[in-house]
N, C-alpha and C positions, 0 to 999 in steps of 0.2 A: 640210794644213799640218803642218809638223814639230811633234813633241811639245814640243821645247824652246821653240818660239815660242808655243805654246799656253800652256805653264806661265808664260812671261814675262808675257803679256798679262793672264791671270787673277790671277797673283800681284801685279801692279801695281795691282790694285783695292785692295789693302791699303796699298800703299806711296806712292801718289800723294798730292799735297798735299790738305789738307782744304779744299775749296772747294765751292761749290754745284754739285751734280752734276745732269746731264741725266737725267731719269727717264722710264722706260717706265711708262705708266699703262694700265690695263685695267679693265673692268667686273667681271671675275672671273678668278681664276687657275686654279681648277678647272673645266675645260672641260665644259660641258653639251652633249651632242650635239644637243639640241633648240633650242639658242640659238646665235646668231652669236658668233664670237670677234672682238673688236675690240681694237685697240692704238693708242696714240698716244705721241709723245715730247713732253715738256713741259719748258720752261726756266724755272727759278726766278729767273734774272737775265739781263740782256742779254748777248749773245755773238755772235761772228762766226768763221767758220771752216768746216771740212769736218765734216759730221755723218755718223758711221758708225753703222749698226745691224747687229748680227750675231747669229745664233742658234747655240748650241752643240748639235750633233746628233751623237750617237754619237762624241763626242770630237773632232769637227771643227767649226771655226767657218765658217759660211756667211754671207756678207754680203748684206744686203738692199738692193736698188736701187730707184730710183724707178719702174723698169718693173714692179715687183711680183714680181720673181724673186730667188731666192736663188742665190749663186754663191760658190765657194771663193776667187775672186779678190777682193782687198781694194778694192772700189769704194765710194765714198761714197754715202750715200743722197741727201745734198744737198751740192753743192760750193760752197765759199766763200759760205755763206749768212749772212744777218743775222737774228738772232733776238731777239725782244722779251721782256721780263720777263713771266712767267705765260703766254707763248704756248704753244700746243699744236699740233703738227702730226699729222694723221691718218696712220697707217702702213698698216693693212690692216683688212679685215673678211672673215672666212672663215666659212662654215658650220661649226659645231662638229662635225658628223657626218663632215666630210671630213678632220679632223685625226687622223692615226694615233695610236693609244695610245702613251703614253710621257711622258717629262719633257723639257721644252725650256727652256733658259735663253736669254733675249733680252737682249743688252747694247747700250748706247748710249754714245757718247762724241763730244765735239767736239774736233777737233785744229786746230793751225795750218793754214792753207790750204796744200795741197800736201804736207803732212807724211806720213811713213809712219805709218800707224795703229798699228804695232807698237812705235813709239818713244814709250814712255809719258812721256818728258821733254817731249814736244810736246803732251801732253793738256792740256785746260783745266780738268780736275777729275777726280775718281774716276769709275770706270765706274758708269753706271746699269745695273740689272739687274732683271729680272723673270722669275720662274719660272712656267711653265705646266704643269699636270698634266692629261693627257688620259685620259679613260675609265678612271678608277680608282675603286673603291668607297670609302666614307668610312673604312674601316678602314686604308687605306693613304694616301689623299689627306690625311687629317686634317680633312676638312670634315664633321664630324658634324652640324652644324646646317643644312647645305645652302645656305649663303649664298654659296658660290663661293670661299671662302678657307679655308685651314687654320685651325682654331679659335684657335691661338696666334699668328696672323700679324697682330699689331696694326698694323704699318706697311704692310700690304697690298702686299707685293712677292712674295708666293707662297711665301716661305721661312719655315719655322718659326722664331720668334723664340728659342725655348729649345733646340730639339733639332738645328737645322742651323746651327751657328756658323761653318762654313767655306763656307757658301753654294755647296755642290756639288749641291744639289737632293735630298739624301738625308739622313735622320736620322743624327746622329753615332753612334747606337747601333744602326745597321742596316748591319753590315759586309758582308753578302751582297747588299745592295741589292735586296731583294725587297719593300720598302715597309713591312715590319713591323719594329718594334723587336725586337732580338734577345732582349729580356726579355718579349716578348709570345708566350708559348708556345701560348696557346689561340687566337691570331690573332683577337681580337675588336676590335683597334684601340687597345687600351690596355695599358700595361705591366702585368705581373702584380703589381708593387709599387705600383700606383696604384689602390687600391680605391675611392677616392672620385671617380675619373675626372676629375680637374682638370687633367690633362696633365703632372703632375710626380710624382715618387715620393712615397710617403706620408711619408718622413722629411724632407720639405721643408715648412716652414711658409709659405714663399712661394717664388716661382721662384728656384731657385739658392741658397736660404738654408736649409740644414739647421738644425733646432732647436738652440739652445744646449745644450751638453753632449752632443750627439749625435755629436761628432767623436772619433775615437780618437787616441791619442797618435802613432801612425805618420803619420796625416794632418797633425797639427800640426807634427811634425818635418819632414816633406817640405815643408809650406807655409813654414816658417820659412827653410829653405834656399833655396827658390825666390824667396821675397821678398827675401832678402839679395842674391841674384845678379841678379835682373831688375828689382826695384822700388825698393830702398832709395836708389839714386842720385838719383832724382827725388822720392821720397815720404818719405825720411827713414828712418834705421835702425830706429826704434821708432814704429810707427803711432800708438800711444797718446800719445807725447810730442811728435813732430814734427807729425804730421798734416797734411803739405803736399800741395797739389795734389789735393784731393778724395779723399784716400785712404780716407775712410769709405765711399765707394761700393764699394771693393774687398771689403767684407763680403759682397757678393753676387757669386757666380761669374759669373752672366750679365752683370753690369755690367762685369766685367773683360774678358770676351770681346767685349762691344759696343764698349768703348773700343778694343780692338785692331782690330776690324773697321772702325771709323770712323777709325782712325789718330789718335786724340786724343793730343796731346802727343808725336807720333812713335811711339806704341806699336805701330803696324803692323809694326815690325820683329820683334815677338814672335809674329807669326801662325803661324810654322812651329814654334815652341817651346812655346807655351801653348795647350793644348786644354782641354776640359771637366774632365778629371781634375786637371790642374795648377791650373786656376782654382778648382776646389773646395778644393784643399789650401791655396792661398794665401788664399782667403776664410776658411777655418777659422782660419788663423793670425791674420789681421787681426781677426776677431771676438773671438778669445781675448784679444788685446791690448787692444782697445777696451772689452771688458767688465771689464777689470781696472782701468780708470781710476777 
């Protein structure tokens, strides 16, 4: 599949309307070779249309058919199906030992019957997505407690809630994609600035929230400029005075990125502009203003 088309379909995950999404569910995202890998697709609300399931493998989307085979051709898993609220359809069961090592993202979407699955204007909601991590040690999978999920994957979709904000299957601080944070020089599975091993740097008093007073002036200046350009139109020029549209949540960088990822209030348009560094600067500015009230 052409790279332009791949970018379109993945990017539309951020830009599609905020509706109940069809979800891929599994018993564990970190694959155990001694256990079966199972997956199912679940519907939070009634729906009707073509159900597509596709896996991203080596940068190519392969569509999963009812025949149990993957194909690069965009074939629906179920055509013109009717789905009940809270219904789950089994997708597959594979022996874990047969899954090659690597990282695989499985997507699901319901479209209008007969629609082109690459036309996201015909989607019935945002993409459902599930990351699977095969045959990796805890140091790279993030599953230190052995329960089958990265330790900071509270919503159990396989993606790190804190470190994988773009949902590409890799930590945002892992530019060479070797599974280790670029700040994990001893490769023990923890950043070198995370001495208490809680999954976040030591200068964070909670996820995405550096302690008050810990931000430098450069960060505040960048945050003020970013806020004025991207946030003030909806949230007010001064967070401490206007405080519109839950702006207090922007005191936490990860809340900003989650709102963008879920396209809250149309914020999905910022997905290519605001990453973790920008979100941290905006959060620092918002905290500084709120603390001055």
